[in-house]
C-alpha angles and dihedrals in degrees: 000000000000130000123255120265089228110025125207128185119267093014118120119229113259125228114267093254089062095054119103092219107021092166090062098044096099097041117111117258115262125215116267112215120219110256116244120236094261093061100051122102135186123253112261114258107146127122090238090056091050092050093051090046091053094050092049092046097044092051093045093237128157123225129195086218089073101030095050093040092237113200091217097059094108095052095042099043091049085064093042092250104144124161109222118219113207133195095045136294098278123087127206091213127074106209115182093232103044129097096197113116116263129213141076110330124222126244120299113271102226092189090062095084093059092044091054090049089053092047091052089055094045092048092045093230117185090185126024132191120210122190135162146201117258109271104193087158092069122081092231097031089243096302095135090052090052088053092049092051092049091049093049092051091048091049096048100033110020095175094056115103115223129220121184128197105198138189117245097262087221111193091359103123114212094003098109092047090054091056095042090053090056084069105223112188092239126025109200127185119165122225085195099192145007119289094253090063098050099095091051102034106026105019097161093056135068120223097216093044090055091047091049091051090060090047092051090056090059093044092053098038114013092184094057112101115236126205137182138177143211135202119216131199095065098108097276120146127232089246091055092051090050091051090053089050089054091048090052093049091051086053089052098247111172103191129041126191123191123184141163117270111236120198112237097199140353088262094061128083111293124248104244093194144341111249112224125240088245090058091049090053089051091052089052092051092049093047093051089049089054090058108262110153092216133018130184112184119162134123092260097040113130130175095268100028108133087350094157096053092040091053091054090051091046092053091046091050091055092050091048090051090052089050096246 
């Protein structure tokens, strides 16, 4: 038996296989800082939220909005902006910041691609974001499934633009190229944090491998937009953030997102501080000066937050740069 990650009175401990994060169960609790006013959001209650929730539930789909406990779920789902998470709800990695369940995933649901295509049509999405758990157990890391999902969306809703947020495909030869060649409109892979934090925050990943993945997208398809994101509040310095910005620009990244890290449970990495809105604005100004076509930097920014409107602005920025 193991203890619960979040204990409540009169509840019996569950066996380790039932825990969402069994690898964190025996870690000491970390302090949870009180959220400042600018980080708080209201519970979702709108009719639009309920409609999106019903479509997701009825089709048996998984969203990162729910699995990662995104604070923007109410706002986004009210507008039918859900980020679909493919390849199951269980991740083979155990990052210190992430709320997605960890363990051994089940088999790939090959019907999922068609179901997502149908959901895109039913929700009337002009822009869709597809992400996934890490599937280190699969020979291609799930690359073929990404391709199938992209193809199904293109077949069922040709006018919908497609943004993908992929794992790193570490040690999966040819996998990234397979996904790049499917030509999503935006290829997103998050660096998440500064290199110094990787061993503590993202131990299963490698900073320079992730950076190189973004660079390979541009080498293989220069017209494909690339995007990456960072969390702040994990002890990083301003100088370290600026260095990551420079690394991204060398790799040709078009779009940078920066948001506040929020601690899912007491067993996850602690928030060291809440970065102020003024600091986020300064990061946006610096990033635009460094040449990013698009920057979203606010406390509640997440990878797919306002993704549809941001994509339109991203495309317009490229055309303006080309003088069209």
